[in-house]
C-alpha positions as MATLAB code, in Angstrom:
seq = 'XXXXXXXXXXXXXXXXXXXXXXXXXXXXXXXXXXXXXXXXXXXXXXXXXXXXXXXXX';
ca = [
     -36.175 -135.082  -83.877;
     -32.435 -134.739  -83.266;
     -30.717 -136.949  -80.695;
     -29.742 -134.649  -77.803;
     -26.299 -136.297  -77.649;
     -25.552 -134.930  -81.118;
     -26.181 -131.305  -80.107;
     -23.254 -129.463  -78.505;
     -23.755 -128.955  -74.790;
     -26.435 -131.639  -74.527;
     -24.525 -134.703  -73.373;
     -25.276 -137.035  -70.500;
     -25.926 -135.414  -67.130;
     -23.180 -135.192  -64.539;
     -23.456 -137.901  -61.875;
     -24.639 -136.635  -58.477;
     -21.747 -135.045  -56.607;
     -19.459 -134.793  -59.641;
     -18.578 -132.111  -62.158;
     -17.660 -133.306  -65.663;
     -15.936 -130.723  -67.823;
     -14.004 -130.438  -71.064;
     -10.320 -129.587  -70.728;
      -7.532 -129.064  -73.197;
      -6.603 -132.765  -73.076;
     -10.124 -134.225  -73.172;
     -12.695 -134.532  -70.395;
     -12.246 -134.914  -66.655;
     -14.406 -135.295  -63.596;
     -14.069 -133.652  -60.204;
     -15.646 -135.018  -57.029;
     -17.417 -132.068  -55.410;
     -17.077 -133.529  -51.886;
     -13.293 -133.847  -51.731;
     -11.862 -132.325  -54.912;
     -10.487 -135.574  -56.375;
     -10.161 -135.550  -60.147;
      -9.636 -138.116  -62.888;
      -8.884 -137.827  -66.558;
      -8.326 -136.933  -69.220;
     -10.849 -139.124  -70.988;
     -11.339 -139.190  -74.762;
     -15.078 -138.504  -74.528;
     -17.585 -137.020  -72.120;
     -19.381 -140.358  -71.977;
     -16.173 -142.068  -70.761;
     -15.699 -139.421  -68.062;
     -19.325 -139.805  -66.897;
     -18.964 -143.598  -66.773;
     -15.763 -143.292  -64.734;
     -17.369 -140.842  -62.298;
     -20.372 -143.135  -61.869;
     -18.049 -146.073  -61.184;
     -16.108 -144.003  -58.645;
     -19.338 -142.941  -56.943;
     -20.574 -146.522  -56.545;
     -17.215 -148.090  -56.043;
];
């Protein structure tokens, strides 16, 4: 069975309340509640980790 992280479009889920998307410069997250953004990040995993840290932080 193939690891879902190796299939395009099947990365880690967006943290609750955040949208993680690919942009021209990498990946970024947007907080759905207030529109804050961060990025670019080199990988989707880095953007998800940053959004999770922001959510708990």
